[in-house]
C-alpha positions as CSV (number, residue, x, y, z in Angstrom):
1,M,134.4,98.6,83.2
2,T,133.2,100.8,85.8
3,R,131.1,104.2,85.3
4,G,130.8,107.3,87.3
5,A,129.3,107.0,90.9
6,G,126.5,109.2,90.1
7,V,125.1,107.4,87.2
8,P,123.8,104.4,89.3
9,R,122.1,106.8,91.6
10,R,120.3,108.7,88.9
11,R,119.2,105.6,87.5
12,A,117.8,104.2,90.8
13,R,116.0,107.5,91.5
14,A,114.4,107.4,88.0
15,G,113.4,103.8,88.3
16,V,111.6,104.3,91.5
17,V,109.7,107.1,90.2
18,V,108.7,105.4,87.2
19,A,108.0,102.2,89.0
20,A,105.7,103.8,91.6
21,A,103.9,105.5,88.6
22,A,103.4,102.2,87.0
23,A,102.3,100.4,90.1
24,A,99.7,103.0,90.8
25,L,98.2,103.0,87.5
26,A,98.1,99.1,87.3
27,A,96.7,98.8,90.9
28,A,93.5,100.9,90.1
29,L,90.7,98.6,90.0
30,P,87.3,100.5,89.5
31,R,84.8,99.5,87.2
32,A,86.1,98.0,83.9
33,A,85.4,100.1,80.7
34,R,86.8,100.9,77.5
35,A,88.6,104.2,76.7
36,A,86.0,104.8,74.0
37,E,86.5,108.7,73.9
38,A,90.2,108.2,72.9
39,S,91.0,108.9,69.2
40,P,91.4,105.8,67.2
41,G,95.1,106.5,66.3
42,H,96.3,106.1,69.8
43,A,99.1,103.8,70.4
44,E,98.2,101.0,72.7
45,G,100.1,98.5,75.0
46,P,104.0,98.3,75.7
47,L,106.4,100.9,74.4
48,P,107.9,99.4,71.3
49,V,111.3,100.6,72.4
50,A,114.5,99.4,73.8
51,A,117.8,100.7,75.2
52,A,119.2,99.5,71.8
53,V,118.3,98.7,68.3
54,V,117.0,95.5,68.4
55,A,114.6,93.9,66.1
56,L,113.1,91.2,68.5
57,G,112.5,91.6,72.3
58,P,109.9,94.4,72.9
59,V,106.6,93.1,73.8
60,R,103.9,93.6,71.1
61,R,100.3,95.3,71.9
62,A,97.4,92.8,72.3
63,E,95.0,94.8,70.0
64,P,95.0,93.5,66.3
65,R,94.7,96.6,64.1
66,S,95.7,97.8,60.7
67,E,98.0,100.5,60.3
68,V,101.4,101.9,58.6
69,A,104.1,103.5,60.6
70,L,107.4,105.2,60.2
71,G,109.9,105.5,63.2
72,V,113.2,106.8,64.2
73,G,114.8,105.0,67.3
74,G,118.1,104.8,68.9
75,G,120.4,103.6,71.9
76,L,123.3,105.2,73.5
77,I,126.5,103.8,75.4
78,L,128.5,106.6,77.4
79,D,131.4,104.9,79.2
80,E,133.5,108.1,80.4
81,P,136.0,105.8,82.7
82,G,136.5,103.4,79.8
83,F,136.8,105.9,77.0
84,Y,134.1,104.4,74.8
85,G,130.9,105.6,73.4
86,M,128.4,104.2,70.9
87,A,125.3,105.7,69.2
88,Q,123.1,103.8,67.0
89,G,119.9,104.4,65.4
90,A,117.5,103.0,62.8
91,L,114.7,104.4,60.4
92,R,111.9,101.7,60.6
93,V,109.0,101.3,58.3
94,D,106.5,98.9,59.7
95,G,102.6,97.9,59.2
96,S,100.2,95.7,60.3
97,W,96.9,94.2,58.9
98,A,93.9,92.9,61.0
99,I,92.8,90.2,59.0
100,T,89.9,89.6,61.3
101,P,89.1,91.1,64.6
102,R,91.0,88.3,66.1
103,W,94.0,88.0,63.8
104,E,96.7,90.4,62.8
105,V,99.8,89.8,60.6
106,F,102.6,92.3,60.8
107,A,106.0,93.3,59.3
108,G,108.9,95.8,59.7
109,L,112.2,96.7,58.1
110,E,114.8,98.8,59.5
111,A,115.5,100.5,55.9
112,V,118.5,102.4,57.3
113,Q,120.8,101.5,60.2
114,I,123.4,103.8,61.6
115,R,126.3,103.0,64.2
116,Y,128.8,105.5,65.4
117,V,131.5,104.0,67.8
118,Q,134.3,106.3,69.5
119,N,137.1,104.9,71.7
120,A,140.2,106.8,73.2
121,T,141.8,107.2,69.7
122,L,139.5,106.0,66.9
123,G,135.9,106.6,65.5
124,E,133.9,104.7,63.1
125,T,130.6,105.4,61.4
126,S,128.5,102.6,59.4
127,V,125.3,103.1,57.5
128,T,123.6,99.6,56.5
129,L,120.3,98.1,55.8
130,G,118.7,96.6,58.8
131,A,116.8,93.8,60.1
132,L,113.5,92.4,58.7
133,T,110.7,91.1,60.6
134,A,107.4,89.6,60.1
135,G,104.8,87.8,62.4
136,A,101.4,87.5,63.5
137,T,99.2,88.1,66.6
138,W,96.0,86.0,67.9
139,L,93.7,87.5,70.0
140,A,92.8,84.4,72.0
141,L,90.8,85.9,74.7
142,A,88.4,89.1,74.9
143,E,86.6,89.7,77.8
144,P,83.5,92.1,77.8
145,D,83.9,95.5,78.5
146,G,87.7,95.5,78.0
147,R,88.2,93.7,81.4
148,L,91.0,91.4,79.9
149,D,92.6,90.7,76.6
150,L,95.2,88.1,75.9
151,A,97.0,87.6,72.7
152,P,99.9,85.2,71.8
153,F,102.2,86.6,69.1
154,A,105.0,85.1,66.9
155,A,107.8,86.6,64.8
156,L,110.7,85.8,62.6
157,L,113.9,87.7,62.2
158,F,115.2,87.5,58.5
159,P,118.9,87.7,57.9
160,T,118.9,91.0,55.8
161,S,120.8,93.1,58.3
162,L,124.5,94.1,57.0
163,E,125.6,95.7,60.4
164,Y,127.8,92.9,61.1
165,R,130.7,92.3,58.5
166,E,130.7,88.8,57.1
167,A,128.1,87.6,59.6
168,R,124.2,87.2,59.1
169,V,121.8,87.3,62.1
170,L,118.5,85.6,62.1
171,G,115.9,84.4,64.6
172,G,112.5,84.2,65.9
173,E,110.5,84.8,69.2
174,L,107.3,83.7,70.6
175,G,105.4,85.9,73.1
176,V,102.1,87.0,74.9
177,S,100.6,90.3,75.6
178,L,97.5,91.3,78.2
179,R,95.8,94.5,78.7
180,G,92.7,95.6,80.7
181,A,90.8,98.7,81.1
182,A,90.2,99.9,84.7
183,T,88.1,103.0,83.8
184,S,87.5,104.9,80.7
185,W,90.8,106.8,81.2
186,L,92.9,104.3,82.9
187,A,94.3,100.9,81.7
188,W,96.9,98.4,82.3
189,Y,99.1,96.1,80.3
190,A,101.7,93.4,80.6
191,G,103.5,90.8,78.6
192,A,106.5,88.5,78.1
193,S,108.4,87.2,74.9
194,V,111.3,84.6,74.2
195,P,113.6,85.9,71.4
196,V,116.1,83.5,69.9
197,T,118.8,84.8,67.6
198,G,121.7,83.0,65.8
199,T,124.6,84.4,63.9
200,A,126.0,82.5,60.9
201,S,129.4,83.3,59.6
202,D,132.7,81.8,58.4
203,A,134.0,81.8,61.8
204,G,131.4,79.7,63.2
205,N,127.7,80.0,64.3
206,Q,126.4,81.2,67.6
207,M,123.0,81.1,69.3
208,R,121.4,83.3,72.0
209,A,118.0,82.9,73.8
210,G,116.5,85.2,76.4
211,A,113.4,86.6,77.7
212,A,111.8,90.1,77.8
213,L,109.2,91.2,80.4
214,A,107.3,94.2,80.2
215,A,104.4,95.6,82.7
216,G,102.8,99.2,82.9
217,G,99.8,101.5,82.6
218,S,98.4,104.3,80.6
219,W,96.4,107.3,81.6
220,T,94.3,108.9,79.0
221,P,93.0,112.4,80.5
222,A,92.1,113.8,77.0
223,R,90.8,112.3,73.8
224,W,94.3,113.6,72.1
225,F,96.6,112.7,74.8
226,R,97.7,109.4,76.6
227,L,100.7,108.8,79.1
228,S,102.1,105.5,79.4
229,A,104.8,104.2,82.2
230,Q,106.2,100.8,82.5
231,L,109.0,98.6,83.8
232,G,110.8,96.1,81.8
233,A,113.6,93.6,82.0
234,H,115.7,91.8,79.3
235,F,118.0,89.2,79.9
236,P,119.6,86.0,78.1
237,F,119.1,82.8,79.9
238,G,121.8,82.4,82.4
239,D,122.4,86.0,83.2
240,P,118.9,87.4,85.2
241,T,120.6,90.7,85.8
242,E,121.5,91.8,82.2
243,Q,118.9,94.9,82.0
244,L,116.1,96.3,84.2
245,A,114.7,99.6,82.8
246,A,112.1,102.0,83.2
247,G,109.8,103.6,80.4
248,L,107.7,106.5,79.9
249,G,105.7,107.2,76.7
250,L,104.0,110.6,75.4
251,R,101.4,109.5,73.0
252,F,99.2,111.9,70.8
253,A,96.4,111.5,68.5
254,A,94.2,113.3,66.0
255,G,91.7,111.0,64.3
256,R,93.5,108.2,62.6
257,L,97.0,109.6,63.1
258,G,99.1,108.7,66.1
259,V,102.4,110.1,67.1
260,E,104.3,108.8,70.1
261,L,107.7,109.7,71.9
262,D,109.1,106.9,74.0
263,G,112.0,106.7,76.4
264,I,113.8,103.9,78.0
265,L,116.4,104.4,80.9
266,P,118.2,101.3,82.2
267,F,118.7,101.6,85.9
268,A,120.1,98.1,86.9
269,G,121.9,95.4,85.3
270,T,125.2,94.4,83.4
271,S,124.1,96.0,80.0
272,R,126.2,98.9,78.9
273,F,123.5,100.8,77.5
274,D,122.4,103.9,79.2
275,A,119.4,105.0,77.2
276,G,117.0,104.4,74.5
277,A,114.4,106.5,72.4
278,L,111.9,106.2,69.9
279,L,110.0,108.8,67.9
280,R,107.1,107.0,65.8
281,A,104.2,108.2,63.7
282,A,101.3,105.8,62.5
283,W,98.1,106.0,60.4
284,R,95.6,103.6,61.5
285,I,93.6,102.2,58.3
286,D,90.7,100.0,60.1
């Protein structure tokens, strides 16, 4: 179904602006040094949000840490020509434990998942239990002064979600995350993951595999504030144009408390989602 002609143009302009910001941040190559002045509660690495409520796909950070967090995120579809709209959201509880400076285990549960669908004549709202995920990250490479960190990660998706009637979704993913510090206030990050999900139901079983990519940078002008910008792509194998998106994150910290407000705007691709956002608060333990 087609959309209004103004939407692609607005998305393209937003994509160009964020792309330029991310490229400028990632291209800076002065003397490497960690942002030692930043509060320990600051969020690190890729934005943990997508333009939909998905349990697998967003690239994880490279830094092992112990924390507990509570977040509210969602995605939106507005298809006026097709007389269709959908809003979905989830209340997510998650946490991680740095067993050693090199190893982290993590888990997250969408305790409440809400979906509202509206077409030309009918509307429907569902409130269900969401997905449970668990995994681990290994910091395989950590160069001195923060020049380069490299961390593979893996996660499992358990069939707890009740979003789809008479069907259960399960899966897993493998990925790798990188980060580096250009100066005490400028850093870059990148990563990729390969999520695989399967749906089991009486009508039959289906499997879907794809890839997610993310690259961007962060600017920390003050101990309590960090700005992150990134470009990302998500696509199933066989459809390399499903979604290209630009993201922006406002990250605040006060001691061990970190709060972030992230937004994702798809600007190209065949995906019907128009935007996604996340508000997340975390308390760092280590």
